[in-house]
ROKELUM-352224 format. One line per 2 residues: number of its first residue (from 0); their letters; for each residue x, y, z of C-alpha. Coordinates in steps of 0.25 Angstrom, whole numbers, m for minus. Example, Ala and Ser with C-alpha at 12.3 -4.5 7.8 and 13.67 -1.06 7.14 Angstrom:
<nodes>
0 = AS = 49,m18,31; 55,m4,29
</nodes>
This chain:
<nodes>
0 = MG = 22,111,m48; 22,97,m53
2 = NA = 12,87,m48; 15,77,m37
4 = YG = 11,62,m36; 11,53,m24
6 = ID = 14,38,m26; 12,26,m17
8 = IG = 17,14,m23; 10,2,m16
10 = TS = 12,m13,m18; m2,m14,m22
12 = NF = m7,0,m26; 0,12,m33
14 = KM = m6,25,m28; m3,39,m34
16 = CC = m8,52,m32; m6,66,m38
18 = KD = m6,80,m32; m16,85,m42
20 = KE = m26,73,m41; m35,69,m30
22 = DI = m36,54,m34; m26,44,m31
24 = LN = m21,34,m41; m22,20,m33
26 = EK = m20,8,m42; m14,m6,m40
28 = NI = 1,m5,m42; 2,m16,m52
30 = IA = 6,m17,m67; 2,m27,m78
32 = IA = 13,m29,m89; 11,m37,m101
34 = NK = 22,m45,m108; 32,m40,m98
36 = KD = 32,m26,m104; 19,m20,m107
38 = LL = 11,m12,m97; m3,m18,m97
40 = AF = m9,m12,m85; m6,m5,m72
42 = GD = m13,m2,m59; m27,m7,m56
44 = EA = m29,m12,m71; m16,m21,m69
46 = YE = m22,m26,m56; m34,m31,m63
48 = MY = m24,m40,m70; m17,m45,m58
50 = EK = m18,m60,m56; m25,m61,m69
52 = AP = m15,m58,m80; m9,m68,m90
54 = EH = 6,m71,m90; 10,m61,m100
56 = IE = 4,m50,m91; 12,m47,m78
58 = VS = 4,m40,m67; 13,m35,m55
60 = FP = 14,m26,m44; 27,m19,m44
62 = VK = 28,m16,m29; 30,m27,m19
64 = FG = 29,m25,m4; 29,m10,m6
66 = VI = 42,m10,m14; 44,m8,m29
68 = AD = 47,m21,m35; 46,m18,m50
70 = IE = 51,m4,m53; 48,m5,m68
72 = NM = 33,m9,m67; 32,1,m55
74 = QT = 37,13,m64; 27,9,m75
76 = LL = 16,9,m65; 20,22,m59
78 = FN = 21,29,m73; 7,23,m77
80 = FF = 0,27,m64; 6,41,m65
82 = NK = 0,42,m79; m13,37,m74
84 = IN = m14,47,m62; m10,58,m72
86 = EG = m20,53,m82; m10,51,m93
88 = KK = m5,66,m92; 10,67,m94
90 = IT = 16,73,m80; 30,75,m77
92 = GS = 38,82,m66; 29,78,m54
94 = DF = 33,75,m39; 31,61,m34
96 = YI = 29,57,m20; 31,42,m18
98 = AV = 28,34,m5; 39,24,m1
100 = PT = 38,13,9; 47,14,21
102 = DV = 51,0,25; 58,m3,12
104 = TE = 73,m2,8; 79,11,2
106 = VE = 80,5,m12; 65,1,m11
108 = KR = 61,15,m7; 70,21,m17
110 = AF = 63,13,m28; 50,21,m26
112 = YE = 57,34,m28; 65,29,m40
114 = LV = 52,23,m46; 46,37,m48
116 = VD = 59,44,m51; 63,35,m62
118 = SK = 49,33,m68; 42,40,m80
120 = VK = 33,49,m71; 45,60,m72
122 = AK = 44,64,m58; 50,78,m53
124 = NV = 52,74,m39; 50,61,m32
126 = YV = 48,60,m16; 46,49,m7
128 = VD = 37,48,5; 38,37,15
130 = KP = 25,29,14; 20,29,28
132 = VA = 22,44,28; 14,46,16
134 = DA = 4,36,22; 2,44,34
136 = IG = 0,57,27; m10,50,18
138 = AG = m17,46,30; m19,61,34
140 = LD = m8,61,45; 2,72,47
142 = VT = 15,64,47; 24,77,50
144 = KS = 20,78,65; 28,71,76
146 = KG = 17,61,78; 17,46,76
148 = IM = 9,40,65; 8,25,63
150 = IV = 4,21,49; 2,7,44
152 = NI = 1,5,29; m4,m9,25
154 = GA = m2,m10,10; m2,m21,0
156 = ET = 11,m28,4; 17,m20,15
158 = TE = 12,m14,28; 20,m2,32
160 = IS = 19,3,47; 25,16,50
162 = VL = 26,26,62; 28,41,57
164 = SL = 31,54,63; 36,67,58
166 = GG = 35,63,44; 43,51,45
168 = IV = 43,36,48; 47,33,62
170 = IS = 45,18,61; 40,9,50
172 = KS = 38,m6,47; 34,m13,34
174 = VK = 28,m27,34; 26,m35,21
176 = IG = 11,m37,24; 0,m30,16
178 = GN = m13,m32,8; m6,m42,m1
180 = KL = m2,m51,10; m16,m51,15
182 = DD = m21,m55,1; m11,m67,1
184 = SI = m16,m72,14; m30,m71,10
186 = IS = m26,m79,m3; m20,m90,5
188 = NV = m31,m91,16; m42,m91,6
190 = RK = m34,m103,m1; m33,m110,12
192 = AY = m47,m108,16; m55,m110,3
194 = NL = m45,m117,m7; m47,m104,m15
196 = VI = m36,m97,m23; m38,m82,m24
198 = GS = m30,m71,m30; m25,m59,m23
200 = KT = m36,m49,m28; m47,m59,m22
202 = AE = m39,m59,m9; m38,m44,m9
204 = NL = m53,m43,m11; m56,m53,0
206 = KK = m47,m45,9; m55,m32,7
208 = QL = m68,m39,8; m66,m49,20
210 = GS = m52,m44,26; m53,m40,41
212 = AV = m42,m38,51; m51,m43,62
214 = PV = m60,m55,62; m74,m51,57
216 = SE = m87,m59,55; m85,m68,43
218 = SF = m89,m63,29; m86,m69,15
220 = AP = m82,m64,1; m80,m72,m12
222 = GF = m66,m76,m16; m64,m80,m30
224 = GR = m52,m89,m33; m48,m103,m37
226 = NV = m51,m116,m29; m38,m123,m26
228 = LS = m44,m137,m27; m53,m136,m39
230 = GL = m45,m125,m46; m58,m118,m50
232 = PV = m62,m103,m48; m71,m102,m36
234 = SV = m77,m91,m27; m77,m94,m12
236 = DI = m83,m85,m1; m71,m81,8
238 = SS = m72,m79,23; m67,m66,29
240 = DI = m61,m75,40; m52,m81,30
242 = IY = m48,m67,26; m46,m63,40
244 = QA = m37,m75,43; m29,m72,30
246 = II = m26,m57,34; m24,m57,49
248 = DS = m10,m62,49; m5,m51,40
250 = LH = m12,m41,48; m6,m46,61
252 = SI = 8,m45,55; 5,m30,51
254 = MD = 0,m28,66; 13,m34,71
256 = AI = 21,m24,63; 12,m12,68
258 = KV = 15,m17,82; 30,m17,79
260 = IL = 30,m3,74; 21,2,86
262 = ER = 31,m5,96; 43,3,89
264 = TP = 36,16,88; 41,27,98
266 = PE = 32,30,109; 29,44,106
268 = LA = 24,40,92; 17,28,97
270 = AD = 9,38,106; 4,45,93
272 = II = 0,32,86; m8,28,99
274 = KD = m15,41,97; m18,41,82
276 = GV = m18,26,79; m12,19,67
278 = YF = m15,23,53; m17,12,42
280 = TG = m15,14,27; m13,5,15
282 = GT = m23,m3,7; m23,m15,16
284 = SQ = m27,m6,29; m41,m7,24
286 = IN = m43,m21,29; m56,m22,37
288 = NL = m54,m20,52; m39,m17,51
290 = EK = m41,m5,61; m48,m14,71
292 = YI = m37,m25,70; m26,m15,72
294 = KD = m33,m8,84; m35,m21,91
296 = ET = m20,m25,89; m14,m11,93
298 = NL = m24,m3,100; m21,8,91
300 = NV = m31,16,83; m31,13,68
302 = NI = m33,23,57; m35,17,43
304 = VE = m32,28,34; m42,33,23
306 = HP = m39,27,9; m27,19,16
308 = AE = m22,14,3; m19,28,m3
310 = SV = m14,35,10; 1,35,5
312 = VR = m2,41,m8; m11,52,m1
314 = GL = 0,55,8; 9,57,m3
316 = MG = 0,68,m8; m1,73,6
318 = VV = 15,75,5; 13,82,m9
320 = SN = 2,92,m4; 6,95,10
322 = PE = 20,102,12; 20,97,27
324 = FA = 23,83,22; 33,87,11
326 = KV = 45,82,20; 40,68,20
328 = AY = 43,66,5; 58,65,2
330 = TP = 67,61,m10; 77,50,m8
332 = TE = 88,60,m9; 83,68,3
334 = KN = 81,56,12; 88,43,10
336 = FD = 78,31,9; 82,23,22
</nodes>
């Protein structure tokens, strides 16, 4: 039997795993192209160049808001990541399981499938799995039972909120808010408060160090950037209060979307959610005190999944290795994307 691979193509990170290996490849979904044609670097190595490259080197993310915006670069990345996970060995005729977001158009969903079908990885079969279903399996939940599961995936540019039962999605909503939006708000708040221009990497570090979903006692971390008035590079001690004020509006918007889904959830499934709580995944769910904030707002128990950024790709491996989950994977001919 050929090998099987699971792929989760995120806006910020590309995750890939292989049935034969324990390790998950998890790198930045970014590519550096020199002189419009030469591949210079990809993944984490290309991310090092982000916001630092000269004009002739273009460093870009091929996925925007969870949707493939640049097919050609994405195919190059897929092929290079595939070679990397196989340590350069030539492998053909494998099965691929790819996670697709639910709240996008049929054409956008189809692009994920065709990306693998048309690529140089020479796949034998390509199956798609709805992202929230893979997410729940990766969180260790049995999605095939007639039990309501609520899963919230806070990614880099989108937050997907879904209620699942019997291996399918009962109700789902996607909002265009994620870690990148929080970073942008931090950049603008720091500029206002300190006359300091910082880059997105610095904003992300400040979010990780100081970010909290509820008010906490004030702490500080250094922020490096350029002073707006003098134009000179400086380091300023940034307050956690400024970071809290920057991110709380976006968290409120995510909370509103969660409440909308809860209001629309059938009562029997809502009863299960009250019992088991809400499951949070995605890299941005690691913000400090998120569970306290959600619990205060909804009165529901909150479960932050272990390794939340990798739960989708773990779920795809669960689909490969557990025959019970086989029916959640489909090809576009079996089930129309709708």
